[in-house]
N, C-alpha and C positions, 0 to 999 in steps of 0.2 A: 349709225348700224339704216345703211341702205335699206328699202322698201324689198329688193330680192330676199336677201340678206336677212331679215327677219323672217320673212312668210317661209324662209328654207328655214331657218331654225324654228318657228312655228309648225312646219311637218314634219322634221322629225319630231321633235317632244309628244306631239300626237301620233306618229307612228307608234313610238314608246310604248306610250298607255295604252293605243288599238288593240299592241300586240298582246298585251297582259291580260287585259279585257276580253279578248277574241282566247287567248288560254283558257282563263276561267268558261268561259263561252263555251270554249269544245269540253271542256272536263262536266260541265253542265249538262250537255244532249250526249256525249258516252255515258253516264251514269242515267238517263235516260231508256237511252236503248239498251242497258245493262238491265235494271229495273222491270220495264217494261216493255223490251225487245221492240217488234214491228208484226203486228196485229189489227183485228179488229179494233181492241180498249184505245193500243195506243191512235188510227185511224182517226177512233171518236174524238180521242186527247187534243188531237193538233187542228183538228174541223173546229174546236174548242177554241184554242188556245187563236188560230187566225181569225173567228168569229170576231172572238174581245179586242184585239188590236187591231180588226178593220177599220173604225172608227176615230182608232187615236193616230192611225196612220195619215189616215185624211189630213183630222185638223191639224194633227203637231207638222206635217210636211208643209202644209199650206200656209197654215199661219207664220210661221218660222223663218220659209223663204225669204215671203215677202214683208216681214214685220222688218227685217237688218233696212231695205234704201228707204222707208218712212219715217222709221224713225229717226235716220242720219237727217233726214227735211225734215224732224219738229224741232232739233237739237238746233241743226242750222238758223232754222228761222225764230225761235223761239225758248233755247236754251234748256240747256239737260233738265232742271225743275217739271218743263211741261213734259219735257219726253219721258219723265217719269210717271206725270201726272194721267199721262196717254194712255201711258204701258197697263197704270192699274187697272185702269177701264175698262183694257181690254180683255184683264185679267180676270174680272168679274166676269162680264159676258160667255167668256171660255166655260167660268162653274156652271151658270145656267144652261147651258145648250149639254154641256155634259151630262147633266143631272138627270137634262128629258131624256136625250140619247139612251142612257142609263134606264130610266125606268122604261120606255117606248123598247126598245132590247132584250129586257125582261120579261115583259107581255107579249111580243110577235118570238120570243126564241126559239119555238117549234116552227114554225114557218121560214125563219132565217136559214138553221137548220133542212130542214129543205130544202132551199135553193143549195148553198153550200155542199152537200153532199146528198144530190138525189137518191143514191142507191142504197142508202143507211136504212135497216126495216128493223121494227122488235128495239130489243133493248140494245144496239148498239145505237138506234135513233134515242130514244130515253136518256142511255150515258153519253152523249153528242148534247143533248139540249139542259138536262142538270149539269155537267161542267161549264155549258158555255155562260149560264145563271152566276152562276159559284161565281166567276172571272169576272163577271162586266163590271164591279169599282174599277177594274182597272185603266177600266175610259176615263174616269177623271183623273186621278191623278198622272195616269201618262198625259192627257192632255196640256194640265198644267204643266209637268216636267218640258215641254215642247213650246210653250212660251218663253216660260223662262229662261231656255235653252236662244231663244230667237233674241231676247235681251242682251243675256249676255253677251254674244259672240257679237254685235251693236258695238260693247262697249269694248272688242276686241278680247274676250275674254273665253278663250276654249278651252281650257283646260279642264274643268267644271263639267264639259258636255262629256269629255271623254274620260272623266274619273266616275261617272254616274253608271255607268254599266258596273262598278268591280259590288256595290251591295245589293244587285239586281239580281249579281251571278251569285256570290256568296250565300246570301240569300237562299236560292233554288240550292246548291251544293247545301248543305247544313240543311232542308229538308231529306233530299232523295238519300245524304249517309246513316241519316238520326230517326226519319219519322215516315218515311215510306212504309214501311211494314205495322205502322200503325193506323193511319190514317190514310194509306195506299193513293188511288190516280188522285180522288177528291179531295188531297189535304195538300195535293202537286197545284191543284187550283189555288186554294186559297193561300200558297206560296207564293202563286205569280200577281197577287193582288197586293200582299205583302214589299214582296221584290220594286214592284210601280212607286211603293208610297217612299222608299228608301232612296233612292232616284230622288226625291225633291229635297226628302234636308239634304244632299251632301250638295243642293244648290246654295242654300239658304246663307253661308256663310260668302260666297261669292255676287249675290244678290246685296246682301250686306255693307259692301265692299265700294257697289254702287252708290249708296246712300236710300235705294229703291224705301218709298213709305208704302206701304198696300194702307186704298182708305175706299170705302165701299159706294163708288159712284157707279152706276149704271144708267151710260148712256149709251146708246143704239144709236144715236143723232149723231156725234161727236164726230167730225171731221176726217178725222185721222184715221179712227178704228173704221170709217164706213170703208175709206179707202182702203185701208189693208183687208178690210173683207172684198170686198168687187175685187181687186188684184189676186186675191186667194180663190174665188172661186174659181176659176180655167184651171190654176193648180191643181184645187179640190178633184177636179173631172180627170184630173191625169196622173192623179196620184191613186183614183177610184179606179181610172180602167188600168192602172197598173196592176189591181190588187183583185179585180174584177178575174184580168185575167190569170191569175192563181185560182180562183174561185173555181172556174170554169177546169183547170189541170185537176183541180181534187173532186168537184163534181164529177167529169167523165171518167175519174182514177176510181170513186167509187164504186163503178159499175163492173169491176177488176175483177181480179182472187183480190184476198185479205194482204193486207202489206204493203199494196201499189202508191194509198196516199201517204204512207211511213217511207215509204222507199224516196220518195220527189221529196218528201219535206227531209233529210237529215242529208241528201244529195246537195238538194237549195243551199243548207245550209252550210254545205263546206265551201260552193261558189259562193254565198256571200261573204265568209272567212276573207277571204281576197279582196270584194268589193271594199267592205268595209273598214279593213285597216290600210289598203295602201290608195284606193280610189278616192275613198270618202274625207281621209287626210288630206288631199292634194285639192279635192274642190272643195273642203269648207274654206281652205284658207285664199284661194284664186278668186269666192265670189267678192267678196270684200273691194278687191281691186280691180276685178271684171267692171265690177259696180261704178267706182271712181274715172276709168277713163270712158264707160259709155256714158257720164254724165258728165264730160266735159266735152264728149263727145266726138276723140278722140279715137277714132275707130282702127286708125295703125297699130298706136299700141296695145289694141283692143285683140287684132288680128293677132299679134305678136305673139303674146301671153299665150293663148286662145290655142295657137298652132303649137309653141313649148309645150304646153301642157299637156294636149292629145300625145304629142314622140313618145316625153314620160310616162302615158298610159301605155300608151304603144312596147315599152319596151319593160314594162310590167307584165302586163295581161299575154302575151304572146309568149316567151317561156313559160309561165304558171300556166297558160294552158295547155302546149306539150306536154310540161310535168307531169299535170292532172292526168290527160290521155293516155301517157306510160305509164303512171305507177297510180291508178286508182285505186286497180285491188287491194296494194299494199295499204292504201289512204285509208278506206274503211275499213279494216280489218284493223290498224289500228286503233283505228278514230272509235269504233261502233263494235268488234266482235268478241262478245263477254255478253256471261251471263245468258238471258232469253233472247240475244241478240245468235241468232244460228245465220250455218253459210248460205243457206238459201236467202237469208235475209242481204248479206254480202253477196251476193251476185248482185240481186234487186237493182242495191242501192249501187252497185261499181258503176253496172248502163246506164242506172240514171245519171251521175257524177257526172261519166265522160261525156257525154250527149250538152247536157248543160254548160257544160267547160266549152264547148264551141259555143255558146252565144258569147262568152264573157266579152270579147271586147267588142261587141255592141252596145252589150248591157254600161260599160263603164265609159266609154266615149258616149254616150247616150246621157250619162248623168252630168256631166260636165256639160255636153251641148246645150244643157234644159237651164244651166246656170247663167251661160251666155246670151242665151234667151232672156230670162225673168232681168238677166243688170241692163237691159233692155227697155224694159216694163214691158215686155212680151210675152205675155203669158199662153195666148192666146195658139200659136204656131206648135207648141208642146202639146197642147191638149187636144189641135187635131191627130198630129202623130199619136197621139197614143192612144185615137182612133183606130185609125190606119193600123196600128201593131196589136190591136183586139181583135178586129176582123180576120188579119191576116192568123191570126192564132186557131182564133175556132176556126177557121178552114184549114189549116193544116192538120189540127188537133184531129177532125173528123176522121181525114185524109189518114195519117200515118199511125192513127191506135189501133186500125183494123190490119195493119200489119205487125209494129212493132211493140203493142201493147203499152201499158209506162214510159216506156222507152220514146213511141215516137210521139209522146204529149210535153218530152224533156227539149228533143228536137226542133221539134211545132214552136214553145217558145225562143231558141235561137236561134232561130231563121228568122224570125218574125222580128226577134231582136234586132238585129242585122241588119234586116232592110229598114225596117224605122228611124233609125241611126242614119244611114245615107240620104235621107230626105232631109233630117235635119240640117247636115253637112251640106248638101246642096243649095238649101232653103236661104241659109245665113248668104250665100250670093248677092240674095234680092232687099236683103236688108240692111248690111253694110257694105255694099260691092265688092265686089270680085275677089274671091281670095285664092291664092295661092297654094295650091294642096302637094305639091312636086315635094318638097321638106317632106311631106307626113309621109308621102308615095315608098320614098328614097328612105324615110325609117323603117316606117314598115316590113319593105321588101329586106334589107339589111336583120333584121329585130329575128320575122321569119327565118332566116338561113342560121342564124348561129342557135337559133331553135332549136330549130330542126336536126344539128350539129349534137347540139347538146342533148336531144332527146335521143338518137340511135347512139351514142354514148350510155348514156343512164340505162336506158333499152338490153342494150349489151352485155354492161354492169349485172343489173338484175335480174339474167337469164345466169349466170354462172353463181351468185346467191344460193344459199340453202334454206328455203321458208325455215323461222323458227316460231316453235311453239307457243316459247316465253314472250308477253310481255315485253319487259327490257331488252328483251336482245330483236324485237321487229323494232321496236321504238331506233333503234341506235342503226339496225341497218336503213331504214329510213331518210333515217334524218344524216346519214353517210350516205347515198344518193340521193339527198335533194343539197348537199356541200358540195360532193361531186359535177354535179348538173350548172348548180349556179355560179362554178366556178369555171368550167367552159364555158356557159353562158357570157359571163367577162370578159373571159378572153378572148372570144372570135366575136363580140360586140365590139372591143376596143379596135379589136385590128383593123374593124371597118371604120375605123374613125367615123361615129353618128356624132352630132354635134354638140348633144346634151351629155354622152360621154365626157370629151372634149373640155368641155368648161367644167363637170365634175372633178378631173383630173385637174388641171390648174387650180381648182381650190385647193385641192391638198397643198399642191406646189409651193401655194404661198402660205398656207396655216405652219409648212417647216421650217418657209425662210422666215418665218414671223418667232419661230422659236428656236 
């Protein structure tokens, strides 16, 4: 099986698992919305969850990203046993660092919450501090999960990472259905800790298959571990910058009417659903391929792989953006409007969803371009790009919040993301030579035209539908509109003869001939 076919097969498998996992995640978020609604209590909850995941995102993304090329280097130079030994040393360092972060964060929780949500006062502030302290052990489990994820992916074992979210979401769902009325919002934070621990359990069978053997050896001077840490530092800063953007948004939102933070959180989760299901699956599989091309200094092959990947992302994200914009209110109603999540919360979340969706294309392409830079062992450029992004975001936040309230925060994030992505694209010209983006621009224009045709048809059909109060009927109507939109887009983009669609159709014809 060729490399491209293997990659395609792996992407499809990851997509299937991701869709199931995100469906469970959608049920989890819907239950949180139904049980706790959108108000001051949920604002405190989401600040606590953001705080507890803050350090885990820093470390897991930074370490797992830089682990892959370094572990490959170790295996090439010293063999698999040496790779396992050095990986074990890294695990021990992460255990120590995570423990230290938990202790320090527990002590300074009030200060952290004050920074994260400057508008919180009184009982809401105290609740956020308490929930943050309850959820801090998440840092320990999540960081270990991140390190083992990088190790397993270096072994070309991607399924374990895709399945890891299953028990996490199921733990949340079980608590929300059976125990919310008993333990309330405090218990939900305890459930978040247990959920993080279950992810580690899922990875154990895969780790055993690799013959990984844990040994207690703490060596901060290990040259390969030090190399991972050195390469991780700019990535760590880049990830931190991305989360600082979220912190700035939520801190400013805490000064607005109650429910603003929750609305931004719910809208952001819906956008992330698209990114994590499709874009993350693509970049996860493409990254090792890019790294191999970069290590051979085959920049022509790297450019080709990158451009095809960007085109695939464009053909997914552009219609998704148009579809979300047209069907935003229906999506929010189906996803969240039940229980104590009322029509006011729906309106607030709908606005945020529309403005967040405008930046989907920038965020998606930036995720891929970051991987291109990392494959070139250039971790500084994405870091600088992140600094530019946060500067733009803060300036735009302060301007737009005056006129658009929480919607302005969402729009600022989208604009800053698109501009910073443009910087990354053209910055590659200096790094690997001039890149011809004509094919990418051609794909973008065709995808946009096809998406607008789809949007007009879906908008028209949606206007004729009578809104139903029954959940099942609402789901059926939404799915029907999605199917109509999907078929319209596929026909339109196929008639425009985009290269990637032509390749896809050729693969189908080959399969039919074989059968």
